[in-house]
N, C-alpha and C positions, 0 to 999 in steps of 0.2 A: 422668301421668307429670311431674313437676314439674322434673325435671332434664336433659327430652330436649328440643332438643337438647343436647350437653356444652357448659358455660359459659353456660349460659341464666341462671344465678343472677346472672352477674357482669357482665349487661348491664346500660347505664343509660340514662335518657332520652336524654343530650347525645350518646350514640351514633347516635342516629336525628332529631335536631333539626333537623339539614339538609334532612330529606324531608318535613316536618311543615309544609308550608306557610307559615311564618310564624306558626302557631299555638305558642302557648307553654304545654309542658305541666310539672307539676310532681309531683314524687314526695310525698305527703303520708300520713301515719301515723292508723289508728283502732285503736281496742280492739274484740274482739266479746266478745257478753256472757259468755264463759267466761274472758276476760282475755288472749286471743292476739293479739298486737301484728299488726296486718294493714297492707300497703302500698296504695297507690291511686296512681293518674295523674289527673291533674285538671286540664280546663282549661274555657274558655266562649267563646263568641263573642256577637255581636249583629248583627242584620239590620240590613244596610246598603243595600240596593236604592233606588235614588232613586224616590222619590213620583212618581206618573204626573197623580195629579187631587187635588181636594180631598178626595175623601171617604177617600183614601187618607190624606192628613193627619191627617184626624182620626181615623183607626185607629190612627195613632204615635203619638198624645198619650197613649196610655192603655196602658203597657208591661206585658210579660207574662213569666210566667217558665217554662222547660220545663227539667226535670231528666232527665236521663237515664243511668242506670246500666248499664253494660256488665260482662257476664260471658263471659269467653274461653271456648274452647274448651281441650279436652285437650291436654297438653304446651306447653313453652316458657315464655316469660314474657312481660310486657306490652310493653315498649319494641318489639319488631318489629312490635307492631300497631299503634302509633300514629300511621305514616305513611298507613295507610289510615283510620283512626279521622278523622285530619285531614281526608283528601279528601272523607269526608262531609260534616263540619261546615263545610269551606269552601263547598259545593254549597248545603248548608243557609243559609248565610249569605249569600250571593250572589243568592237569589232570594226571599229574606224581605224584605217591603215594609213590615213594622212594626218597633216597637222591641223586640221579645223577644228575650230573653238565653235563652241554651241552653247549660248546665252540663253537662258529661260527667264522670262518675266511673267510672272504671274501674277494676274488682276485681282484686286479683292474691290467689288463694284459698290460705288457709294453706298452709305448704310450698312454694307457687310464688314465683318471683323472691326479693325481699327479705321476704316475709311468714314469721313463725313458725308453728311448731305443724305437725302432719301431717295430709294432706287425708282427710277421710272426708264422706259423705252429712249427716250432723247437723252437723259442723263446719263447711262450707261452707255451710249454710244459714245458721247462726250469723254467717259472713264475709258472706252477703249481705244479714242484715238491719243489720251495722252500716254496709255501703256507703250504705243507702237512708237510713239516718239521719243519716249524714255527708253526704250528696247534701243532704237538705233543711235541715241547719244552716248550708250555704253559700248559701241563700235568703233575701235581707233585702227583705222588703215588707209593706207593710200587710196587718194580720191577712184583710182582707176579699177580698184578692186572689187569685185563684184561680191554685195551681200545676198543672201538669200534669208527672206522672211518668210516663215511659216506660222499659220494664224490656227490654233488648236482650243476648239472649244466643244465641253462635255453637255450633252443635254440642252438646257435653254442658251448654254453657253456656244452652242452650234449656231444659234441664231445671232447671235453678238459675232462672231467671227465673220460668217456670212456678209452681215450688215459691213461691219469695219471694213472688210475686203471690197464692197462695194464702193464705200466712200472711198477708200484709196484709188480705185481703179478713175473715179471721175477727178479726182485732184489733177494738180498741175504735174505731167508726168517726167520722170527723171532722165527718160532716154531708155530705149526700147532694149538695150543692152542689160539692163537691169545694174547698169553701174551708178554710182552715187554722183551727182551733180552739184546745183548750187542749192537743192532742196533735200539735205539726205533724212530728213522726217517722213517724206511722202515715197516711198520706196515702193516698187512692186511686188506683189504677194506672190511668192514662187508655189506656196502649197498650200492647202486646206485641209485639215484634219477635222473632220466631223464624227464626234464619238458620239454615238446614241443619239443622233439626232432626229428633230420632227420637222415636216414641211413649214408648218406656222402654225400658231395659236389656234387661229379658226378652224385650219383643217383637224387639229386635236379636237374640238368640240365634234366635228362631226364622225372623226373614227371613234370618240370613246362613246359616244352617244346617237348610234345611227337610228334609233327608233323614231320615228316623223313625229309621232303624238307627242316625244318630248321637247320641252321649251330651250335645253341647252344649246342644240344646234342653230338657233335663229339667232343667239346672242354676237352675232360676228360683227353687225354695226355699231355694237355699244364697247367692244372691246379698248380699252386704253392703250394695252400694248399687243404687239401683232408678230413681231420677230418673225418675218415671212422668208425663210430661205431661198425659197422658188422666185420670188421677185427680185433678192440681192442676188442670186447667179445670172439673172437675166441681166440686170444693171452691169456687172462685171463684164459680160461679153460684149454688150452693147459699147461699152467706154472704154475699152481696152483694148490693144490688139496682144497684150502679154495676158494669156490664161492660165491660171494655174492650176496646177495637177491636184487632184481631189481624191482622198482617202476617206471612205464612209466605215465607220465600226458599227456594228450592229448587236446588241446582246440577244441571244438566241431566246433566253426566256424572261425578257424583258415585261417586267410586269406593270411597265408605265406607259412605253411608247410601242403601238402598234407596230407590227413587222410591215404593214402596208406603206408606212411613213418614210421608211428609210427605201424601200424599194421604189417607192414613187420619187425620192429626192435623187436617186441614181439615174432612173429616167431621165428626169430633168436634165443632167448633166451629160447624159448622151444625145439626147436632141440639140443641146447647146455644144455638141461638139468637144468636150472638156474631158482630157484627160482623167477617169474615175475608174474607181476600183472599189467593191463593196465587200467586205469580209464578215461573216457570221462567227461570232465569238462562241464557241460551243460551252453550254452550262452556265452563262453570264446573267446575271440579274442587272437592272438598270445600271447599278454604280459599280459594277464587277468586272469590266473590260479589262481595265488595266491589272486590275488582280490576278487572272487568267493568264498564263503564261504564252498562249496563242495571241490574246491582246497585246500584251508588252511587247512579243517579237515583232507583229505587225506595225505597230506607232515606232519601234526601234529602225526597223528597215525602212519605213518611210522617209523617217528624218534623216537618215544617213544617205538617203538617194540625192538630197543636196548638199552634201561636204563636199 
């Protein structure tokens, strides 16, 4: 739903700048592999917490980079999401005791906000790959310095994140140490942050319409979009020795995604022996995980863990 709510295409970053806690976001452009022009919102922060001892000072002397690529949920544009993303980044910044730089690239899918084209699962997959390439192009460090990549998806964006991670895991590896080689745009994914995810579109049909006499649960073969995170997670494990750490955030009062979906995804991760944690954010509706202090803390702690 690219144009929901009305006028979402005309929203600008400047409209929400006063709510972004001093972070400067820039609208930037890139092109997907099929030539579609894609909009991104980009910002970065550095760790600022005062060092308390000599060991911390030694740690800060060797800087590191964490790249975060954010995949939004369905409907609306990126600018209204920037204040919430800013709140998370400020929490990361304030508690980081090293000189780590965190760069966040938020993707506007084709057909959304000011991006061109029309959305489809294949097309959005190309957009995700382009956003990851762009994020890695923003990192300027010696080749031997490791870069940590986190893919963060909300709702349907969680399906985009797992699919993108699966595509990267089957690409030509850059080395098991997570360091950049000759292919800096194909890094290993260090973390998957899945905010209010579902298993797949088909699984959602069954979860929402469990009655066998209703026709919806039988529409799976006719779906144009699948966003199957279970399949993607299995591909990641089958294709790569480098397994990402996974955080699943469930909204306690989610009015859209049944709790069984996040529980099932956690079970899949455990079956695949992935390092996974599921956190239920109290009192949160589907889009309120980041609005709640518990949700912001959980996300910030997860991101800081890669600094």
